[in-house]
PQR file of N, CA, C, O and H, with PARSE charges and radii, in Angstrom:
ATOM      1  N   UNK A   1      24.053 132.160  81.205 -0.4000 1.5000
ATOM      2  CA  UNK A   1      23.690 132.010  82.484 -0.0000 2.0000
ATOM      3  C   UNK A   1      22.197 130.713  82.594  0.5500 1.7000
ATOM      4  O   UNK A   1      22.248 129.851  83.471 -0.5500 1.4000
ATOM      5  N   UNK A   2      21.451 130.747  81.986 -0.4000 1.5000
ATOM      6  CA  UNK A   2      20.259 130.248  81.850 -0.0000 2.0000
ATOM      7  C   UNK A   2      20.876 128.467  81.429  0.5500 1.7000
ATOM      8  O   UNK A   2      20.821 127.313  81.855 -0.5500 1.4000
ATOM      9  H   UNK A   2      21.409 131.448  81.274  0.4000 1.0000
ATOM     10  N   UNK A   3      21.338 129.131  80.524 -0.4000 1.5000
ATOM     11  CA  UNK A   3      22.189 127.606  79.792 -0.0000 2.0000
ATOM     12  C   UNK A   3      22.995 126.904  81.142  0.5500 1.7000
ATOM     13  O   UNK A   3      22.835 125.710  81.395 -0.5500 1.4000
ATOM     14  H   UNK A   3      21.383 130.068  80.179  0.4000 1.0000
ATOM     15  N   UNK A   4      23.687 127.596  81.798 -0.4000 1.5000
ATOM     16  CA  UNK A   4      24.952 126.611  82.769 -0.0000 2.0000
ATOM     17  C   UNK A   4      23.786 126.399  84.030  0.5500 1.7000
ATOM     18  O   UNK A   4      24.324 125.534  84.722 -0.5500 1.4000
ATOM     19  H   UNK A   4      23.817 128.566  81.592  0.4000 1.0000
ATOM     20  N   UNK A   5      22.555 126.719  84.641 -0.4000 1.5000
ATOM     21  CA  UNK A   5      21.542 127.062  85.704 -0.0000 2.0000
ATOM     22  C   UNK A   5      20.770 125.291  84.908  0.5500 1.7000
ATOM     23  O   UNK A   5      20.480 124.320  85.607 -0.5500 1.4000
ATOM     24  H   UNK A   5      22.118 127.421  84.078  0.4000 1.0000
ATOM     25  N   UNK A   6      20.637 125.342  83.602 -0.4000 1.5000
ATOM     26  CA  UNK A   6      19.876 124.638  83.077 -0.0000 2.0000
ATOM     27  C   UNK A   6      20.812 123.173  83.205  0.5500 1.7000
ATOM     28  O   UNK A   6      20.616 122.322  84.073 -0.5500 1.4000
ATOM     29  H   UNK A   6      20.873 126.131  83.034  0.4000 1.0000
ATOM     30  N   UNK A   7      21.694 123.109  82.309 -0.4000 1.5000
ATOM     31  CA  UNK A   7      22.922 121.945  82.529 -0.0000 2.0000
ATOM     32  C   UNK A   7      23.263 121.534  83.671  0.5500 1.7000
ATOM     33  O   UNK A   7      23.876 120.495  83.917 -0.5500 1.4000
ATOM     34  H   UNK A   7      21.853 123.800  81.604  0.4000 1.0000
ATOM     35  N   UNK A   8      22.833 122.435  84.512 -0.4000 1.5000
ATOM     36  CA  UNK A   8      23.130 121.768  86.259 -0.0000 2.0000
ATOM     37  C   UNK A   8      22.066 120.999  86.622  0.5500 1.7000
ATOM     38  O   UNK A   8      22.350 119.872  87.029 -0.5500 1.4000
ATOM     39  H   UNK A   8      22.335 123.280  84.312  0.4000 1.0000
ATOM     40  N   UNK A   9      20.514 121.414  86.568 -0.4000 1.5000
ATOM     41  CA  UNK A   9      19.896 120.968  86.970 -0.0000 2.0000
ATOM     42  C   UNK A   9      19.902 119.152  86.074  0.5500 1.7000
ATOM     43  O   UNK A   9      19.919 118.069  86.660 -0.5500 1.4000
ATOM     44  H   UNK A   9      20.283 122.329  86.236  0.4000 1.0000
ATOM     45  N   UNK A  10      19.886 119.347  84.828 -0.4000 1.5000
ATOM     46  CA  UNK A  10      20.380 118.272  84.068 -0.0000 2.0000
ATOM     47  C   UNK A  10      21.042 116.996  84.380  0.5500 1.7000
ATOM     48  O   UNK A  10      20.622 115.841  84.460 -0.5500 1.4000
ATOM     49  H   UNK A  10      19.873 120.226  84.353  0.4000 1.0000
ATOM     50  N   UNK A  11      22.404 117.634  84.560 -0.4000 1.5000
ATOM     51  CA  UNK A  11      23.630 116.632  85.519 -0.0000 2.0000
ATOM     52  C   UNK A  11      22.923 116.333  86.841  0.5500 1.7000
ATOM     53  O   UNK A  11      22.988 115.179  87.264 -0.5500 1.4000
ATOM     54  H   UNK A  11      22.745 118.572  84.495  0.4000 1.0000
ATOM     55  N   UNK A  12      22.275 117.229  87.514 -0.4000 1.5000
ATOM     56  CA  UNK A  12      21.381 116.729  89.186 -0.0000 2.0000
ATOM     57  C   UNK A  12      20.264 115.203  88.705  0.5500 1.7000
ATOM     58  O   UNK A  12      20.085 114.157  89.328 -0.5500 1.4000
ATOM     59  H   UNK A  12      22.222 118.167  87.171  0.4000 1.0000
ATOM     60  N   UNK A  13      19.753 115.615  87.517 -0.4000 1.5000
ATOM     61  CA  UNK A  13      18.473 115.181  87.504 -0.0000 2.0000
ATOM     62  C   UNK A  13      19.619 113.508  87.403  0.5500 1.7000
ATOM     63  O   UNK A  13      19.824 112.716  88.323 -0.5500 1.4000
ATOM     64  H   UNK A  13      19.898 116.465  87.011  0.4000 1.0000
ATOM     65  N   UNK A  14      20.225 113.438  85.801 -0.4000 1.5000
ATOM     66  CA  UNK A  14      20.623 112.255  85.402 -0.0000 2.0000
ATOM     67  C   UNK A  14      21.359 111.658  86.598  0.5500 1.7000
ATOM     68  O   UNK A  14      21.264 110.432  86.669 -0.5500 1.4000
ATOM     69  H   UNK A  14      20.059 114.081  85.053  0.4000 1.0000
ATOM     70  N   UNK A  15      22.163 112.332  87.673 -0.4000 1.5000
ATOM     71  CA  UNK A  15      22.709 111.415  88.526 -0.0000 2.0000
ATOM     72  C   UNK A  15      21.987 110.967  89.657  0.5500 1.7000
ATOM     73  O   UNK A  15      22.410 110.104  90.427 -0.5500 1.4000
ATOM     74  H   UNK A  15      22.240 113.328  87.615  0.4000 1.0000
ATOM     75  N   UNK A  16      20.942 111.525  89.757 -0.4000 1.5000
ATOM     76  CA  UNK A  16      19.989 110.952  91.007 -0.0000 2.0000
ATOM     77  C   UNK A  16      19.034 109.899  90.032  0.5500 1.7000
ATOM     78  O   UNK A  16      18.231 109.441  90.844 -0.5500 1.4000
ATOM     79  H   UNK A  16      20.599 112.225  89.132  0.4000 1.0000
ATOM     80  N   UNK A  17      18.747 109.329  88.774 -0.4000 1.5000
ATOM     81  CA  UNK A  17      18.159 108.560  88.396 -0.0000 2.0000
ATOM     82  C   UNK A  17      19.482 107.344  87.682  0.5500 1.7000
ATOM     83  O   UNK A  17      18.983 106.554  86.881 -0.5500 1.4000
ATOM     84  H   UNK A  17      19.400 109.701  88.114  0.4000 1.0000
ATOM     85  N   UNK A  18      20.963 107.171  87.904 -0.4000 1.5000
ATOM     86  CA  UNK A  18      21.958 106.706  88.024 -0.0000 2.0000
ATOM     87  C   UNK A  18      22.702 106.876  88.885  0.5500 1.7000
ATOM     88  O   UNK A  18      23.620 107.695  88.915 -0.5500 1.4000
ATOM     89  H   UNK A  18      21.369 107.812  88.555  0.4000 1.0000
ATOM     90  N   UNK A  19      22.368 106.065  89.745 -0.4000 1.5000
ATOM     91  CA  UNK A  19      23.398 106.013  91.462 -0.0000 2.0000
ATOM     92  C   UNK A  19      24.201 104.733  90.519  0.5500 1.7000
ATOM     93  O   UNK A  19      24.351 104.578  91.731 -0.5500 1.4000
ATOM     94  H   UNK A  19      21.622 105.399  89.720  0.4000 1.0000
ATOM     95  N   UNK A  20      24.706 103.924  89.845 -0.4000 1.5000
ATOM     96  CA  UNK A  20      24.995 103.059  90.175 -0.0000 2.0000
ATOM     97  C   UNK A  20      26.898 103.737  89.567  0.5500 1.7000
ATOM     98  O   UNK A  20      27.881 103.951  90.277 -0.5500 1.4000
ATOM     99  H   UNK A  20      24.584 104.050  88.861  0.4000 1.0000
ATOM    100  N   UNK A  21      26.777 103.856  88.394 -0.4000 1.5000
ATOM    101  CA  UNK A  21      28.274 104.685  88.361 -0.0000 2.0000
ATOM    102  C   UNK A  21      28.965 105.377  89.334  0.5500 1.7000
ATOM    103  O   UNK A  21      30.193 105.352  89.418 -0.5500 1.4000
ATOM    104  H   UNK A  21      25.979 103.682  87.817  0.4000 1.0000
ATOM    105  N   UNK A  22      28.130 106.087  90.183 -0.4000 1.5000
ATOM    106  CA  UNK A  22      28.587 107.024  91.128 -0.0000 2.0000
ATOM    107  C   UNK A  22      28.987 106.078  92.368  0.5500 1.7000
ATOM    108  O   UNK A  22      29.517 106.725  93.271 -0.5500 1.4000
ATOM    109  H   UNK A  22      27.133 106.107  90.114  0.4000 1.0000
ATOM    110  N   UNK A  23      28.864 104.745  92.619 -0.4000 1.5000
ATOM    111  CA  UNK A  23      29.128 103.944  93.650 -0.0000 2.0000
ATOM    112  C   UNK A  23      30.683 103.551  93.006  0.5500 1.7000
ATOM    113  O   UNK A  23      31.799 103.609  93.523 -0.5500 1.4000
ATOM    114  H   UNK A  23      28.434 104.219  91.885  0.4000 1.0000
ATOM    115  N   UNK A  24      30.200 103.098  91.548 -0.4000 1.5000
ATOM    116  CA  UNK A  24      31.005 102.098  90.826 -0.0000 2.0000
ATOM    117  C   UNK A  24      32.769 103.217  90.858  0.5500 1.7000
ATOM    118  O   UNK A  24      33.851 102.707  91.145 -0.5500 1.4000
ATOM    119  H   UNK A  24      29.294 103.051  91.128  0.4000 1.0000
ATOM    120  N   UNK A  25      32.577 104.808  90.472 -0.4000 1.5000
ATOM    121  CA  UNK A  25      33.433 105.271  90.113 -0.0000 2.0000
ATOM    122  C   UNK A  25      34.272 105.566  92.059  0.5500 1.7000
ATOM    123  O   UNK A  25      35.180 106.328  92.393 -0.5500 1.4000
ATOM    124  H   UNK A  25      31.697 105.223  90.239  0.4000 1.0000
ATOM    125  N   UNK A  26      33.566 104.729  92.776 -0.4000 1.5000
ATOM    126  CA  UNK A  26      34.644 105.298  94.284 -0.0000 2.0000
ATOM    127  C   UNK A  26      35.780 104.940  94.888  0.5500 1.7000
ATOM    128  O   UNK A  26      36.608 105.331  95.711 -0.5500 1.4000
ATOM    129  H   UNK A  26      32.828 104.111  92.505  0.4000 1.0000
ATOM    130  N   UNK A  27      35.436 103.789  93.971 -0.4000 1.5000
ATOM    131  CA  UNK A  27      37.036 102.971  94.691 -0.0000 2.0000
ATOM    132  C   UNK A  27      38.063 103.288  93.420  0.5500 1.7000
ATOM    133  O   UNK A  27      39.280 103.462  93.486 -0.5500 1.4000
ATOM    134  H   UNK A  27      34.763 103.471  93.303  0.4000 1.0000
ATOM    135  N   UNK A  28      37.323 103.307  92.401 -0.4000 1.5000
ATOM    136  CA  UNK A  28      38.366 103.270  90.787 -0.0000 2.0000
ATOM    137  C   UNK A  28      39.197 105.097  91.166  0.5500 1.7000
ATOM    138  O   UNK A  28      40.296 105.433  90.725 -0.5500 1.4000
ATOM    139  H   UNK A  28      36.335 103.166  92.347  0.4000 1.0000
ATOM    140  N   UNK A  29      38.280 105.992  92.066 -0.4000 1.5000
ATOM    141  CA  UNK A  29      38.657 107.085  92.265 -0.0000 2.0000
ATOM    142  C   UNK A  29      39.839 107.332  93.485  0.5500 1.7000
ATOM    143  O   UNK A  29      40.776 108.122  93.596 -0.5500 1.4000
ATOM    144  H   UNK A  29      37.387 105.719  92.425  0.4000 1.0000
ATOM    145  N   UNK A  30      39.349 106.352  94.248 -0.4000 1.5000
ATOM    146  CA  UNK A  30      41.105 106.049  94.987 -0.0000 2.0000
ATOM    147  C   UNK A  30      42.111 105.557  94.081  0.5500 1.7000
ATOM    148  O   UNK A  30      43.274 105.943  94.202 -0.5500 1.4000
ATOM    149  H   UNK A  30      38.588 105.710  94.159  0.4000 1.0000
ATOM    150  N   UNK A  31      41.791 104.787  93.234 -0.4000 1.5000
ATOM    151  CA  UNK A  31      43.057 103.928  92.808 -0.0000 2.0000
ATOM    152  C   UNK A  31      43.575 105.377  91.845  0.5500 1.7000
ATOM    153  O   UNK A  31      44.781 105.566  92.007 -0.5500 1.4000
ATOM    154  H   UNK A  31      40.846 104.473  93.136  0.4000 1.0000
ATOM    155  N   UNK A  32      43.107 106.113  91.171 -0.4000 1.5000
ATOM    156  CA  UNK A  32      43.403 106.982  90.446 -0.0000 2.0000
ATOM    157  C   UNK A  32      44.065 107.684  91.296  0.5500 1.7000
ATOM    158  O   UNK A  32      45.240 107.318  91.289 -0.5500 1.4000
ATOM    159  H   UNK A  32      42.128 105.959  91.040  0.4000 1.0000
ATOM    160  N   UNK A  33      43.829 108.708  92.192 -0.4000 1.5000
ATOM    161  CA  UNK A  33      45.187 109.415  93.111 -0.0000 2.0000
ATOM    162  C   UNK A  33      45.894 108.507  93.905  0.5500 1.7000
ATOM    163  O   UNK A  33      46.826 108.992  94.546 -0.5500 1.4000
ATOM    164  H   UNK A  33      42.874 109.006  92.197  0.4000 1.0000
ATOM    165  N   UNK A  34      45.665 107.213  94.031 -0.4000 1.5000
ATOM    166  CA  UNK A  34      46.924 106.627  94.411 -0.0000 2.0000
ATOM    167  C   UNK A  34      47.900 106.378  93.146  0.5500 1.7000
ATOM    168  O   UNK A  34      49.063 106.138  93.473 -0.5500 1.4000
ATOM    169  H   UNK A  34      44.908 106.819  93.511  0.4000 1.0000
ATOM    170  N   UNK A  35      47.670 106.390  91.960 -0.4000 1.5000
ATOM    171  CA  UNK A  35      47.968 106.352  90.991 -0.0000 2.0000
ATOM    172  C   UNK A  35      49.003 107.855  90.629  0.5500 1.7000
ATOM    173  O   UNK A  35      50.207 108.068  90.489 -0.5500 1.4000
ATOM    174  H   UNK A  35      46.726 106.585  91.695  0.4000 1.0000
ATOM    175  N   UNK A  36      47.691 108.705  90.583 -0.4000 1.5000
ATOM    176  CA  UNK A  36      49.129 110.289  90.466 -0.0000 2.0000
ATOM    177  C   UNK A  36      49.620 110.285  91.272  0.5500 1.7000
ATOM    178  O   UNK A  36      50.458 111.174  91.120 -0.5500 1.4000
ATOM    179  H   UNK A  36      46.712 108.532  90.696  0.4000 1.0000
ATOM    180  N   UNK A  37      49.786 109.725  92.498 -0.4000 1.5000
ATOM    181  CA  UNK A  37      51.040 110.292  93.350 -0.0000 2.0000
ATOM    182  C   UNK A  37      51.954 109.559  93.001  0.5500 1.7000
ATOM    183  O   UNK A  37      53.017 110.163  92.867 -0.5500 1.4000
ATOM    184  H   UNK A  37      49.106 109.002  92.622  0.4000 1.0000
ATOM    185  N   UNK A  38      52.003 107.994  92.698 -0.4000 1.5000
ATOM    186  CA  UNK A  38      53.054 107.412  92.210 -0.0000 2.0000
ATOM    187  C   UNK A  38      53.664 108.286  91.105  0.5500 1.7000
ATOM    188  O   UNK A  38      54.821 108.677  91.260 -0.5500 1.4000
ATOM    189  H   UNK A  38      51.139 107.503  92.807  0.4000 1.0000
ATOM    190  N   UNK A  39      52.942 108.641  89.939 -0.4000 1.5000
ATOM    191  CA  UNK A  39      53.178 109.479  88.608 -0.0000 2.0000
ATOM    192  C   UNK A  39      53.946 110.768  89.027  0.5500 1.7000
ATOM    193  O   UNK A  39      54.895 111.224  88.389 -0.5500 1.4000
ATOM    194  H   UNK A  39      52.002 108.323  89.812  0.4000 1.0000
ATOM    195  N   UNK A  40      53.388 111.357  90.272 -0.4000 1.5000
ATOM    196  CA  UNK A  40      53.794 112.878  90.309 -0.0000 2.0000
ATOM    197  C   UNK A  40      55.752 112.423  90.828  0.5500 1.7000
ATOM    198  O   UNK A  40      56.628 113.279  90.702 -0.5500 1.4000
ATOM    199  H   UNK A  40      52.617 110.987  90.790  0.4000 1.0000
ATOM    200  N   UNK A  41      56.043 111.087  91.333 -0.4000 1.5000
ATOM    201  CA  UNK A  41      56.886 111.089  92.320 -0.0000 2.0000
ATOM    202  C   UNK A  41      58.105 110.621  90.630  0.5500 1.7000
ATOM    203  O   UNK A  41      59.197 110.155  90.953 -0.5500 1.4000
ATOM    204  H   UNK A  41      55.332 110.392  91.435  0.4000 1.0000
ATOM    205  N   UNK A  42      57.884 110.749  89.262 -0.4000 1.5000
ATOM    206  CA  UNK A  42      58.523 110.572  88.694 -0.0000 2.0000
ATOM    207  C   UNK A  42      59.400 111.663  88.332  0.5500 1.7000
ATOM    208  O   UNK A  42      58.894 112.752  88.602 -0.5500 1.4000
ATOM    209  H   UNK A  42      56.997 111.127  89.000  0.4000 1.0000
ATOM    210  N   UNK A  43      60.803 111.743  87.694 -0.4000 1.5000
ATOM    211  CA  UNK A  43      61.818 113.110  87.905 -0.0000 2.0000
ATOM    212  C   UNK A  43      61.304 113.411  86.527  0.5500 1.7000
ATOM    213  O   UNK A  43      60.633 114.437  86.415 -0.5500 1.4000
ATOM    214  H   UNK A  43      61.214 110.858  87.475  0.4000 1.0000
ATOM    215  N   UNK A  44      61.543 112.580  85.322 -0.4000 1.5000
ATOM    216  CA  UNK A  44      61.100 113.235  83.895 -0.0000 2.0000
ATOM    217  C   UNK A  44      59.727 113.351  83.558  0.5500 1.7000
ATOM    218  O   UNK A  44      58.757 112.593  83.552 -0.5500 1.4000
ATOM    219  H   UNK A  44      62.088 111.747  85.413  0.4000 1.0000
ATOM    220  N   UNK A  45      60.027 114.966  83.177 -0.4000 1.5000
ATOM    221  CA  UNK A  45      58.874 114.885  82.710 -0.0000 2.0000
ATOM    222  C   UNK A  45      57.425 114.648  82.267  0.5500 1.7000
ATOM    223  O   UNK A  45      56.279 114.875  82.655 -0.5500 1.4000
ATOM    224  H   UNK A  45      60.815 115.582  83.182  0.4000 1.0000
ATOM    225  N   UNK A  46      58.464 113.732  80.651 -0.4000 1.5000
ATOM    226  CA  UNK A  46      57.715 113.057  79.386 -0.0000 2.0000
ATOM    227  C   UNK A  46      56.954 111.881  80.061  0.5500 1.7000
ATOM    228  O   UNK A  46      55.789 111.484  80.066 -0.5500 1.4000
ATOM    229  H   UNK A  46      59.395 113.547  80.335  0.4000 1.0000
ATOM    230  N   UNK A  47      58.749 111.301  80.929 -0.4000 1.5000
ATOM    231  CA  UNK A  47      57.605 109.843  81.838 -0.0000 2.0000
ATOM    232  C   UNK A  47      56.832 110.018  82.899  0.5500 1.7000
ATOM    233  O   UNK A  47      56.273 109.059  83.429 -0.5500 1.4000
ATOM    234  H   UNK A  47      59.696 111.624  80.925  0.4000 1.0000
ATOM    235  N   UNK A  48      56.670 111.571  83.453 -0.4000 1.5000
ATOM    236  CA  UNK A  48      55.677 111.514  84.411 -0.0000 2.0000
ATOM    237  C   UNK A  48      54.289 111.809  83.743  0.5500 1.7000
ATOM    238  O   UNK A  48      53.272 111.365  84.276 -0.5500 1.4000
ATOM    239  H   UNK A  48      57.125 112.351  83.022  0.4000 1.0000
ATOM    240  N   UNK A  49      54.221 112.560  82.567 -0.4000 1.5000
ATOM    241  CA  UNK A  49      53.025 112.623  81.610 -0.0000 2.0000
ATOM    242  C   UNK A  49      52.451 111.668  81.389  0.5500 1.7000
ATOM    243  O   UNK A  49      51.277 111.418  81.660 -0.5500 1.4000
ATOM    244  H   UNK A  49      55.047 112.920  82.135  0.4000 1.0000
ATOM    245  N   UNK A  50      53.593 110.714  80.620 -0.4000 1.5000
ATOM    246  CA  UNK A  50      52.923 109.397  80.445 -0.0000 2.0000
ATOM    247  C   UNK A  50      52.492 108.497  81.456  0.5500 1.7000
ATOM    248  O   UNK A  50      51.402 107.948  81.293 -0.5500 1.4000
ATOM    249  H   UNK A  50      54.547 110.918  80.400  0.4000 1.0000
ATOM    250  N   UNK A  51      53.159 108.253  82.470 -0.4000 1.5000
ATOM    251  CA  UNK A  51      52.082 108.035  84.035 -0.0000 2.0000
ATOM    252  C   UNK A  51      51.040 108.002  83.635  0.5500 1.7000
ATOM    253  O   UNK A  51      50.269 107.092  83.332 -0.5500 1.4000
ATOM    254  H   UNK A  51      54.044 108.699  82.602  0.4000 1.0000
ATOM    255  N   UNK A  52      50.966 109.877  83.623 -0.4000 1.5000
ATOM    256  CA  UNK A  52      49.713 110.299  84.279 -0.0000 2.0000
ATOM    257  C   UNK A  52      48.408 109.498  83.232  0.5500 1.7000
ATOM    258  O   UNK A  52      47.381 108.868  83.484 -0.5500 1.4000
ATOM    259  H   UNK A  52      51.593 110.616  83.870  0.4000 1.0000
ATOM    260  N   UNK A  53      48.983 109.849  82.216 -0.4000 1.5000
ATOM    261  CA  UNK A  53      47.940 109.289  80.890 -0.0000 2.0000
ATOM    262  C   UNK A  53      47.617 108.124  81.465  0.5500 1.7000
ATOM    263  O   UNK A  53      46.526 107.961  82.012 -0.5500 1.4000
ATOM    264  H   UNK A  53      49.818 110.360  82.011  0.4000 1.0000
ATOM    265  N   UNK A  54      48.660 107.078  81.388 -0.4000 1.5000
ATOM    266  CA  UNK A  54      48.460 105.549  82.005 -0.0000 2.0000
ATOM    267  C   UNK A  54      46.813 105.593  82.909  0.5500 1.7000
ATOM    268  O   UNK A  54      45.666 105.209  82.682 -0.5500 1.4000
ATOM    269  H   UNK A  54      49.546 107.210  80.944  0.4000 1.0000
ATOM    270  N   UNK A  55      47.709 106.462  84.261 -0.4000 1.5000
ATOM    271  CA  UNK A  55      46.617 106.383  85.008 -0.0000 2.0000
ATOM    272  C   UNK A  55      44.863 106.781  85.062  0.5500 1.7000
ATOM    273  O   UNK A  55      43.939 106.526  85.834 -0.5500 1.4000
ATOM    274  H   UNK A  55      48.641 106.775  84.446  0.4000 1.0000
ATOM    275  N   UNK A  56      45.030 107.567  83.738 -0.4000 1.5000
ATOM    276  CA  UNK A  56      43.882 108.267  82.971 -0.0000 2.0000
ATOM    277  C   UNK A  56      43.232 106.970  82.364  0.5500 1.7000
ATOM    278  O   UNK A  56      42.007 107.079  82.427 -0.5500 1.4000
ATOM    279  H   UNK A  56      45.781 107.774  83.111  0.4000 1.0000
ATOM    280  N   UNK A  57      43.479 106.217  82.006 -0.4000 1.5000
ATOM    281  CA  UNK A  57      43.248 105.276  81.005 -0.0000 2.0000
ATOM    282  C   UNK A  57      42.928 104.212  82.206  0.5500 1.7000
ATOM    283  O   UNK A  57      41.865 103.591  82.214 -0.5500 1.4000
ATOM    284  H   UNK A  57      44.474 106.128  81.955  0.4000 1.0000
ATOM    285  N   UNK A  58      43.838 104.060  83.136 -0.4000 1.5000
ATOM    286  CA  UNK A  58      43.257 102.734  84.171 -0.0000 2.0000
ATOM    287  C   UNK A  58      42.103 102.998  84.871  0.5500 1.7000
ATOM    288  O   UNK A  58      41.431 102.020  85.198 -0.5500 1.4000
ATOM    289  H   UNK A  58      44.701 104.565  83.130  0.4000 1.0000
ATOM    290  N   UNK A  59      41.753 103.996  85.148 -0.4000 1.5000
ATOM    291  CA  UNK A  59      40.827 104.421  85.627 -0.0000 2.0000
ATOM    292  C   UNK A  59      39.039 104.754  85.218  0.5500 1.7000
ATOM    293  O   UNK A  59      38.052 104.866  85.946 -0.5500 1.4000
ATOM    294  H   UNK A  59      42.299 104.791  84.882  0.4000 1.0000
ATOM    295  N   UNK A  60      39.230 104.842  83.611 -0.4000 1.5000
ATOM    296  CA  UNK A  60      38.301 104.354  82.704 -0.0000 2.0000
ATOM    297  C   UNK A  60      37.920 103.106  82.386  0.5500 1.7000
ATOM    298  O   UNK A  60      36.833 102.771  81.915 -0.5500 1.4000
ATOM    299  H   UNK A  60      40.032 104.751  83.020  0.4000 1.0000
ATOM    300  N   UNK A  61      39.085 102.242  82.724 -0.4000 1.5000
ATOM    301  CA  UNK A  61      38.972 100.840  82.622 -0.0000 2.0000
ATOM    302  C   UNK A  61      38.386 100.109  83.665  0.5500 1.7000
ATOM    303  O   UNK A  61      37.534  99.223  83.725 -0.5500 1.4000
ATOM    304  H   UNK A  61      39.968 102.515  83.107  0.4000 1.0000
ATOM    305  N   UNK A  62      39.054 100.704  84.447 -0.4000 1.5000
ATOM    306  CA  UNK A  62      38.013 100.289  85.797 -0.0000 2.0000
ATOM    307  C   UNK A  62      36.297 100.867  86.319  0.5500 1.7000
ATOM    308  O   UNK A  62      35.412 100.365  87.012 -0.5500 1.4000
ATOM    309  H   UNK A  62      39.746 101.424  84.398  0.4000 1.0000
ATOM    310  N   UNK A  63      36.464 102.307  85.477 -0.4000 1.5000
ATOM    311  CA  UNK A  63      35.049 102.322  85.701 -0.0000 2.0000
ATOM    312  C   UNK A  63      33.970 101.724  84.743  0.5500 1.7000
ATOM    313  O   UNK A  63      32.770 101.555  84.959 -0.5500 1.4000
ATOM    314  H   UNK A  63      37.184 102.715  84.914  0.4000 1.0000
ATOM    315  N   UNK A  64      34.558 101.503  83.857 -0.4000 1.5000
ATOM    316  CA  UNK A  64      33.747 100.477  82.812 -0.0000 2.0000
ATOM    317  C   UNK A  64      33.530  99.177  83.265  0.5500 1.7000
ATOM    318  O   UNK A  64      32.497  98.523  83.123 -0.5500 1.4000
ATOM    319  H   UNK A  64      35.533 101.639  83.682  0.4000 1.0000
ATOM    320  N   UNK A  65      34.638  98.813  83.859 -0.4000 1.5000
ATOM    321  CA  UNK A  65      34.547  97.269  84.159 -0.0000 2.0000
ATOM    322  C   UNK A  65      33.299  97.206  85.647  0.5500 1.7000
ATOM    323  O   UNK A  65      32.284  96.530  85.476 -0.5500 1.4000
ATOM    324  H   UNK A  65      35.478  99.345  83.974  0.4000 1.0000
ATOM    325  N   UNK A  66      33.462  97.813  86.775 -0.4000 1.5000
ATOM    326  CA  UNK A  66      32.609  98.085  87.700 -0.0000 2.0000
ATOM    327  C   UNK A  66      30.797  98.621  86.938  0.5500 1.7000
ATOM    328  O   UNK A  66      29.627  98.358  87.219 -0.5500 1.4000
ATOM    329  H   UNK A  66      34.286  98.362  86.914  0.4000 1.0000
ATOM    330  N   UNK A  67      31.323  99.244  86.171 -0.4000 1.5000
ATOM    331  CA  UNK A  67      29.716  99.757  85.953 -0.0000 2.0000
ATOM    332  C   UNK A  67      28.938  98.808  84.337  0.5500 1.7000
ATOM    333  O   UNK A  67      27.778  98.425  84.186 -0.5500 1.4000
ATOM    334  H   UNK A  67      32.273  99.457  85.943  0.4000 1.0000
ATOM    335  N   UNK A  68      29.863  98.718  83.590 -0.4000 1.5000
ATOM    336  CA  UNK A  68      29.294  97.569  82.576 -0.0000 2.0000
ATOM    337  C   UNK A  68      29.334  96.023  83.309  0.5500 1.7000
ATOM    338  O   UNK A  68      28.386  95.348  83.710 -0.5500 1.4000
ATOM    339  H   UNK A  68      30.806  99.029  83.713  0.4000 1.0000
ATOM    340  N   UNK A  69      30.589  95.767  83.328 -0.4000 1.5000
ATOM    341  CA  UNK A  69      31.092  94.162  83.806 -0.0000 2.0000
ATOM    342  C   UNK A  69      32.085  93.981  83.356  0.5500 1.7000
ATOM    343  O   UNK A  69      32.746  94.990  83.110 -0.5500 1.4000
ATOM    344  H   UNK A  69      31.359  96.315  83.002  0.4000 1.0000
ATOM    345  N   UNK A  70      32.424  93.219  83.170 -0.4000 1.5000
ATOM    346  CA  UNK A  70      33.856  92.298  82.538 -0.0000 2.0000
ATOM    347  C   UNK A  70      33.905  92.196  81.580  0.5500 1.7000
ATOM    348  O   UNK A  70      34.844  91.584  81.071 -0.5500 1.4000
ATOM    349  H   UNK A  70      31.887  92.400  83.370  0.4000 1.0000
TER
END
């Protein structure tokens, strides 16, 4: 229990120090949600699963570009 409380405090401290990634991920998270919606409309399980993975890769790329730069 103490380990989780300590971990939570460390995460909050890290988030308060580095605010840039939070703002950068805001637009990327909206795009991720839209991509997940498009993926959910696919009928085939495997194609839907692959589309979901593609959404996650696009999200990581978007966040990387906004945080680190092009």
